[in-house]
N, C-alpha and C positions, 0 to 999 in steps of 0.2 A: 385147617389152614389158619395161620396167624396173620394178623395185620400189624403193620408198623404204627406205633402211636407217636404223635408229634411230641417234641419236648414240652415240658410243663409251661415254660415262659413263652413259647410260640416262635421265637427267633433264635438263631444260633449266633455265636460271637462273630462269625464271618459276615453274616448279614448286617449286623450292627456296624462293622467296620466299613462295609461297602456303602451303606447309607450315609455315614459320616463323611466318607471321601467324596461322594457325589454332592452333598450339601456344601462342603468346603470348596469344591471346584466351582459351583454356582456362585458362591460369595466372591471368589477371586475374579470371576468373569464380570460380575456386577460392578466390583470396584474398578476394574480396568475400563469398563464402559463409561463410568462416571468421570474418570480421569481424562479419557480421550475426548468426551463431549465437552468437558469444562475447558480443555485446552484448544478447542477449535477456534482458529483465529477469526476475529471480526473483520469486516471490511473497513478499509481506510479510504475515505473519499477525498479526492483532490479537485481543486478548482483554481482558475486564474482570475485575479482581480486587478483592477487599476492598471491595465496595460497601456503603456505610452511610449512615445519616442521623444527623448529629451536631449538637449544640447550638452556637450561636454565642455572641458576647459579650453580646448583649442578650437580654432575657426571651423574646421570641417568635421569635428568629432561629435558623434551622436551615440546614444545608448538606447537599446531596448530595455525598458524597465517594466517589471510586473511583480505582483505579490502572489506567491504560491500559498494557497490555503490548504492545509492538511487536517481533515476532520476524523478523529478517532472516536467512533461511535460506541465502543465497548463500555460497559458499566464497571468492569473490573480489571481489564487487561491494559497494561502499559505497552506502548510501542517503542522499540529501540531501533533507531535508524542506523544501519551500518554504513550505507552509502545513499546518497540522494543526488541525482543529476537531472538537469533539464536541458533540452535542446529546442532551438527555434528553427522550424523547417519553413523556409520561404518558398521553396519549390520542391518537387518530388526528389530532386537530386542535390539540392543545396541547403545546408543547415549550419547553424552556429551553436556552439556549446555555450550555455549560459551559466554564470557563476551563481551559486546559492549561498546566502548568508545564513548559516545554521543557528544564529543567535535567536531566531524566532522560537526555538524549542527550549523548554525549561530543562535545567540540569543537563546541559550538554546535548546529546542526541536523543534524549528520552521525551516521550509525549505521554502525559498522564491520561487515565481513562476520562471519557466524556469531555474532550478538550479539542479546541480548534487552534492550531498553530498557524500564524501568519509569517511567512518566510520571504523576505525581500530577495529578488533575483534580478540579474541584468546581464546583458551581452553587448559587445560593441557593434555598432552599426557601420557597415561599409557602404560607400557610395554606389558600388556596383550592384547592391541588392535590388533596387528598383528596376534597373535596366535588365538585369538577369531575369527577374521574375516576369517582366512584361514581354521579353522576347521568347521565353519558354512557354508562356501562356499557361496551360495546365489547369486542372481543377483542384479543389481541395487545398492542399498546402501550396499549390503553385499559383493561386489567384491573389497576387500581391494587391493590396496590403494585408489581405487575410492570411494569417500564418497558422500553423499548427504547432503548439507547444507540447513536446513529449516529456513526460516525467518518468524517470527510471529510479526505482528505490529497492534496496535490499533491507528487509526488516525482520525482526524477531519480536514475538509477543511474550510478555512476562506477567505471571500472576504469583505474587509471593516469591518463593524460591524456584518455582517451576517455570521453565522457558521452552518455547517451541523451537522447531527447526527454522532455519532462515527461509524466508519467502521472498521471491522476486516479483515486484509489482511494476507494470508498465502500462501507463495510461496516455491517451491522446486528448488534447484540449483544442477544440476547433469550434468556431472561428475566433481567432484572437487578432484583432485589428489594432496594431500599434499606432497607426497614423490617426485614426479617429477615436483613439482612447477607449477601448473596450472596457466597460465597467466590470463585467463578469462573464466567464466562459466555463461551463461545466466540463469535467474530464470523464471519459468513458474507458472502460476496460477493453 
């Protein structure tokens, strides 16, 4: 009885191709993992500063004024704001849209890495605010003069030429007291 002898070099051409294909697949998976991990978006932290109620040009005209602070904590990613809205909730059912002055961001709607942008914002105050809030009572956003400021943003993150998909951010900042001039209110997701 004869026995089969293995080839002299130990492996056939098919085995070499199979090993090369497996190594190539592992390299591609590793590159994809590095790209995905490097494009994971950082958190953007928001806060409200210097909230106040100020007189306008006319006799009974007043404005809610505050500074929205946006903190980009990333060391390498730039934040691009597609939209940025703020709302002032004085009761659980009554709110006012606040205008946001985007001039606080450098180069249009972009925020560089490791940067804090200060964005002035305001909304017109209506005399019915205090009467509505006091009659509805309520807690949280309905405890006038403590209001909740809601920040809604749509952002993308960019590193070099690579850009992430759009992310929607919605945070609530409470308590913001415009009457007693809240110096700082942190926002939570």
